[in-house]
ZAROTOR-562359 format. One record per residue (C-alpha): x, y, z. Coordinates in steps of 0.02 Angstrom, whole numbers, always signed. Example, Ala and Ser with C-alpha at 12.3 -4.5 7.8 and 13.67 -1.06 7.14 Angstrom:
# residues 2
KOLDO;+615;-225;+390
KOLDO;+684;-53;+357
//
This chain:
# residues 164
KOLDO;+3381;-956;-2884
KOLDO;+3425;-853;-2732
KOLDO;+3471;-938;-2571
KOLDO;+3502;-901;-2389
KOLDO;+3670;-831;-2336
KOLDO;+3774;-929;-2212
KOLDO;+3733;-1098;-2288
KOLDO;+3863;-1220;-2347
KOLDO;+3886;-1240;-2534
KOLDO;+4005;-1334;-2645
KOLDO;+4105;-1243;-2778
KOLDO;+4140;-1350;-2931
KOLDO;+4268;-1280;-3052
KOLDO;+4268;-1366;-3221
KOLDO;+4381;-1351;-3371
KOLDO;+4353;-1425;-3544
KOLDO;+4209;-1530;-3478
KOLDO;+4303;-1605;-3331
KOLDO;+4297;-1562;-3147
KOLDO;+4459;-1476;-3100
KOLDO;+4424;-1454;-2914
KOLDO;+4278;-1452;-2793
KOLDO;+4281;-1376;-2620
KOLDO;+4163;-1324;-2482
KOLDO;+4121;-1142;-2456
KOLDO;+4004;-1035;-2352
KOLDO;+3878;-931;-2447
KOLDO;+3892;-750;-2390
KOLDO;+3764;-673;-2508
KOLDO;+3656;-711;-2659
KOLDO;+3553;-572;-2735
KOLDO;+3495;-673;-2885
KOLDO;+3633;-604;-2998
KOLDO;+3792;-617;-2894
KOLDO;+3836;-756;-2773
KOLDO;+3971;-723;-2643
KOLDO;+4054;-866;-2549
KOLDO;+4200;-881;-2429
KOLDO;+4318;-1028;-2428
KOLDO;+4492;-1072;-2365
KOLDO;+4629;-1112;-2491
KOLDO;+4568;-1280;-2557
KOLDO;+4717;-1354;-2648
KOLDO;+4847;-1458;-2558
KOLDO;+5005;-1367;-2504
KOLDO;+5071;-1204;-2573
KOLDO;+5053;-1135;-2749
KOLDO;+5187;-1006;-2786
KOLDO;+5152;-902;-2941
KOLDO;+5305;-793;-2916
KOLDO;+5201;-637;-2889
KOLDO;+5093;-715;-2750
KOLDO;+5087;-875;-2647
KOLDO;+4924;-963;-2607
KOLDO;+4946;-1069;-2451
KOLDO;+4854;-1156;-2311
KOLDO;+4767;-1027;-2202
KOLDO;+4729;-908;-2346
KOLDO;+4546;-856;-2357
KOLDO;+4458;-824;-2522
KOLDO;+4302;-717;-2538
KOLDO;+4237;-767;-2709
KOLDO;+4114;-668;-2815
KOLDO;+4021;-759;-2954
KOLDO;+3894;-685;-3074
KOLDO;+3751;-766;-3167
KOLDO;+3764;-635;-3305
KOLDO;+3952;-602;-3319
KOLDO;+4094;-704;-3391
KOLDO;+4211;-693;-3242
KOLDO;+4236;-727;-3058
KOLDO;+4335;-618;-2939
KOLDO;+4421;-693;-2787
KOLDO;+4486;-581;-2649
KOLDO;+4633;-669;-2567
KOLDO;+4685;-637;-2388
KOLDO;+4824;-716;-2286
KOLDO;+4786;-807;-2124
KOLDO;+4829;-646;-2029
KOLDO;+4698;-548;-2130
KOLDO;+4824;-459;-2242
KOLDO;+4755;-428;-2417
KOLDO;+4860;-520;-2547
KOLDO;+4759;-461;-2697
KOLDO;+4624;-519;-2817
KOLDO;+4632;-670;-2929
KOLDO;+4509;-654;-3072
KOLDO;+4454;-805;-3174
KOLDO;+4375;-785;-3344
KOLDO;+4231;-908;-3340
KOLDO;+4059;-940;-3410
KOLDO;+3923;-866;-3299
KOLDO;+3899;-969;-3141
KOLDO;+3764;-1100;-3132
KOLDO;+3691;-1147;-2964
KOLDO;+3555;-1259;-2896
KOLDO;+3567;-1177;-2725
KOLDO;+3692;-1300;-2651
KOLDO;+3821;-1318;-2791
KOLDO;+3902;-1176;-2889
KOLDO;+3970;-1237;-3055
KOLDO;+4094;-1128;-3147
KOLDO;+4182;-1168;-3312
KOLDO;+4359;-1099;-3318
KOLDO;+4404;-1027;-3489
KOLDO;+4592;-1019;-3456
KOLDO;+4614;-830;-3451
KOLDO;+4656;-752;-3283
KOLDO;+4701;-583;-3211
KOLDO;+4798;-543;-3053
KOLDO;+4766;-375;-2969
KOLDO;+4892;-333;-2832
KOLDO;+4832;-240;-2677
KOLDO;+4959;-99;-2693
KOLDO;+4901;-30;-2861
KOLDO;+5046;-114;-2950
KOLDO;+5031;-178;-3127
KOLDO;+4885;-293;-3167
KOLDO;+4948;-459;-3236
KOLDO;+4863;-552;-3378
KOLDO;+4889;-738;-3357
KOLDO;+4873;-896;-3461
KOLDO;+4841;-812;-3629
KOLDO;+4945;-950;-3708
KOLDO;+4834;-1084;-3629
KOLDO;+4680;-994;-3694
KOLDO;+4751;-988;-3870
KOLDO;+4798;-1173;-3862
KOLDO;+4629;-1226;-3790
KOLDO;+4542;-1222;-3958
KOLDO;+4394;-1127;-3886
KOLDO;+4400;-999;-4027
KOLDO;+4371;-1139;-4153
KOLDO;+4247;-1242;-4048
KOLDO;+4144;-1098;-3980
KOLDO;+4189;-929;-4059
KOLDO;+4051;-837;-3963
KOLDO;+4118;-900;-3796
KOLDO;+4296;-855;-3845
KOLDO;+4241;-680;-3893
KOLDO;+4145;-660;-3729
KOLDO;+4298;-719;-3632
KOLDO;+4411;-591;-3716
KOLDO;+4284;-453;-3685
KOLDO;+4273;-504;-3501
KOLDO;+4462;-498;-3484
KOLDO;+4465;-322;-3556
KOLDO;+4322;-265;-3445
KOLDO;+4408;-329;-3288
KOLDO;+4576;-253;-3338
KOLDO;+4490;-85;-3363
KOLDO;+4398;-96;-3197
KOLDO;+4558;-146;-3105
KOLDO;+4651;+3;-3179
KOLDO;+4516;+132;-3142
KOLDO;+4511;+239;-2984
KOLDO;+4448;+128;-2843
KOLDO;+4501;-29;-2936
KOLDO;+4385;-178;-2914
KOLDO;+4303;-108;-2755
KOLDO;+4150;-35;-2844
KOLDO;+4118;-201;-2933
KOLDO;+4126;-299;-2770
KOLDO;+4025;-177;-2662
//
Protein backbone atom coordinates (compact mmCIF):
# COMPACT_ATOMS: atom_id res chain seq x y z
CA UNK A 1 0.00 0.00 0.00
CA UNK A 2 1.43 3.37 -0.94
CA UNK A 3 0.54 6.41 1.07
CA UNK A 4 0.83 10.17 1.02
CA UNK A 5 4.10 11.78 2.07
CA UNK A 6 4.07 14.18 4.99
CA UNK A 7 1.62 12.14 7.05
CA UNK A 8 2.33 10.93 10.55
CA UNK A 9 3.08 7.25 11.00
CA UNK A 10 4.13 5.08 13.89
CA UNK A 11 7.26 2.93 13.63
CA UNK A 12 7.01 -0.29 15.63
CA UNK A 13 10.26 -2.20 16.06
CA UNK A 14 9.78 -5.76 17.27
CA UNK A 15 12.23 -8.41 18.36
CA UNK A 16 11.47 -12.08 19.03
CA UNK A 17 7.74 -11.41 18.91
CA UNK A 18 7.76 -8.49 21.35
CA UNK A 19 7.55 -4.78 20.74
CA UNK A 20 10.95 -3.26 21.48
CA UNK A 21 10.04 0.39 20.81
CA UNK A 22 7.40 2.45 19.05
CA UNK A 23 7.79 6.07 18.03
CA UNK A 24 6.14 8.67 15.84
CA UNK A 25 7.64 9.59 12.49
CA UNK A 26 6.78 11.66 9.44
CA UNK A 27 6.45 9.78 6.16
CA UNK A 28 8.70 11.44 3.56
CA UNK A 29 8.09 9.03 0.67
CA UNK A 30 6.48 5.71 -0.19
CA UNK A 31 6.85 4.35 -3.71
CA UNK A 32 5.24 1.00 -2.97
CA UNK A 33 8.60 -0.72 -2.39
CA UNK A 34 10.53 1.64 -0.12
CA UNK A 35 9.09 3.75 2.69
CA UNK A 36 11.13 6.70 3.97
CA UNK A 37 10.32 8.36 7.29
CA UNK A 38 11.97 11.00 9.44
CA UNK A 39 11.97 10.87 13.22
CA UNK A 40 13.89 12.38 16.12
CA UNK A 41 15.94 10.10 18.39
CA UNK A 42 13.17 8.21 20.18
CA UNK A 43 14.87 6.55 23.13
CA UNK A 44 15.28 8.34 26.45
CA UNK A 45 18.64 10.00 27.07
CA UNK A 46 21.91 9.24 25.32
CA UNK A 47 23.08 5.92 23.89
CA UNK A 48 26.85 5.84 23.54
CA UNK A 49 28.12 2.98 21.37
CA UNK A 50 31.74 4.11 21.62
CA UNK A 51 31.96 4.84 17.90
CA UNK A 52 28.86 7.12 17.86
CA UNK A 53 26.45 8.71 20.33
CA UNK A 54 22.72 8.89 19.69
CA UNK A 55 21.23 11.72 21.73
CA UNK A 56 18.25 14.03 22.03
CA UNK A 57 18.13 16.34 19.01
CA UNK A 58 19.49 13.73 16.58
CA UNK A 59 17.35 13.25 13.47
CA UNK A 60 16.96 9.90 11.73
CA UNK A 61 15.92 9.52 8.10
CA UNK A 62 14.90 5.88 7.94
CA UNK A 63 14.60 3.78 4.78
CA UNK A 64 12.52 0.59 4.92
CA UNK A 65 11.89 -1.85 2.09
CA UNK A 66 9.00 -4.23 1.49
CA UNK A 67 11.30 -6.57 -0.48
CA UNK A 68 14.64 -6.33 1.37
CA UNK A 69 15.83 -7.71 4.68
CA UNK A 70 17.25 -4.48 6.08
CA UNK A 71 16.57 -0.89 7.06
CA UNK A 72 19.04 1.97 6.68
CA UNK A 73 18.91 4.95 9.03
CA UNK A 74 20.82 8.12 8.23
CA UNK A 75 21.71 9.82 11.50
CA UNK A 76 22.29 13.56 11.78
CA UNK A 77 23.11 15.65 14.84
CA UNK A 78 20.85 18.51 15.87
CA UNK A 79 23.16 20.92 13.98
CA UNK A 80 22.70 18.90 10.74
CA UNK A 81 26.11 17.22 10.85
CA UNK A 82 26.03 13.70 9.39
CA UNK A 83 26.97 11.13 12.04
CA UNK A 84 26.66 8.10 9.75
CA UNK A 85 24.28 5.29 8.86
CA UNK A 86 22.93 2.68 11.24
CA UNK A 87 21.72 -0.36 9.34
CA UNK A 88 19.38 -2.89 10.94
CA UNK A 89 19.00 -6.36 9.50
CA UNK A 90 15.24 -6.94 9.60
CA UNK A 91 12.46 -8.80 7.89
CA UNK A 92 10.88 -6.71 5.12
CA UNK A 93 8.71 -3.93 6.52
CA UNK A 94 4.98 -4.41 6.86
CA UNK A 95 2.70 -1.40 6.80
CA UNK A 96 -1.00 -0.66 6.88
CA UNK A 97 -0.40 2.95 5.88
CA UNK A 98 -0.24 4.35 9.42
CA UNK A 99 2.01 1.83 11.22
CA UNK A 100 5.34 0.47 9.97
CA UNK A 101 6.21 -2.82 11.65
CA UNK A 102 9.78 -4.05 11.43
CA UNK A 103 11.20 -7.20 13.04
CA UNK A 104 14.80 -6.74 14.20
CA UNK A 105 16.96 -9.81 13.53
CA UNK A 106 19.85 -8.72 15.79
CA UNK A 107 22.49 -8.07 13.13
CA UNK A 108 23.52 -4.45 12.57
CA UNK A 109 26.03 -2.48 10.56
CA UNK A 110 27.48 0.96 11.26
CA UNK A 111 28.75 3.01 8.31
CA UNK A 112 30.74 6.10 9.34
CA UNK A 113 30.43 9.27 7.24
CA UNK A 114 34.17 9.62 6.63
CA UNK A 115 34.70 6.38 4.72
CA UNK A 116 36.21 4.72 7.79
CA UNK A 117 35.79 1.02 8.47
CA UNK A 118 32.29 -0.41 8.38
CA UNK A 119 31.46 -2.08 11.71
CA UNK A 120 29.48 -5.31 11.98
CA UNK A 121 27.53 -5.34 15.22
CA UNK A 122 25.70 -7.86 17.39
CA UNK A 123 26.81 -11.00 15.57
CA UNK A 124 27.00 -12.70 18.97
CA UNK A 125 23.37 -11.75 19.71
CA UNK A 126 22.33 -13.13 16.33
CA UNK A 127 24.10 -16.44 17.00
CA UNK A 128 22.52 -16.66 20.47
CA UNK A 129 19.02 -15.77 19.22
CA UNK A 130 18.31 -19.28 17.95
CA UNK A 131 16.95 -17.92 14.66
CA UNK A 132 19.10 -20.34 12.65
CA UNK A 133 17.36 -23.26 14.38
CA UNK A 134 13.83 -21.76 14.49
CA UNK A 135 13.78 -20.26 11.00
CA UNK A 136 16.81 -21.25 8.89
CA UNK A 137 15.50 -19.42 5.81
CA UNK A 138 15.18 -16.15 7.73
CA UNK A 139 18.65 -16.59 9.24
CA UNK A 140 20.12 -17.18 5.79
CA UNK A 141 18.30 -14.12 4.39
CA UNK A 142 19.61 -12.03 7.31
CA UNK A 143 23.21 -13.08 6.68
CA UNK A 144 22.85 -12.38 2.94
CA UNK A 145 21.41 -8.93 3.74
CA UNK A 146 24.35 -8.15 6.03
CA UNK A 147 26.81 -9.09 3.29
CA UNK A 148 24.91 -7.05 0.69
CA UNK A 149 24.92 -3.94 2.87
CA UNK A 150 28.59 -4.35 3.76
CA UNK A 151 29.44 -4.59 0.05
CA UNK A 152 27.32 -1.55 -0.82
CA UNK A 153 28.84 0.47 2.03
CA UNK A 154 32.36 -0.36 0.85
CA UNK A 155 31.73 0.42 -2.83
CA UNK A 156 32.42 3.81 -4.45
CA UNK A 157 29.61 6.15 -3.41
CA UNK A 158 28.81 4.00 -0.37
CA UNK A 159 25.13 3.78 0.49
CA UNK A 160 24.17 6.91 -1.51
CA UNK A 161 23.01 5.01 -4.63
CA UNK A 162 20.80 2.74 -2.51
CA UNK A 163 19.15 5.69 -0.79
CA UNK A 164 18.72 7.93 -3.86
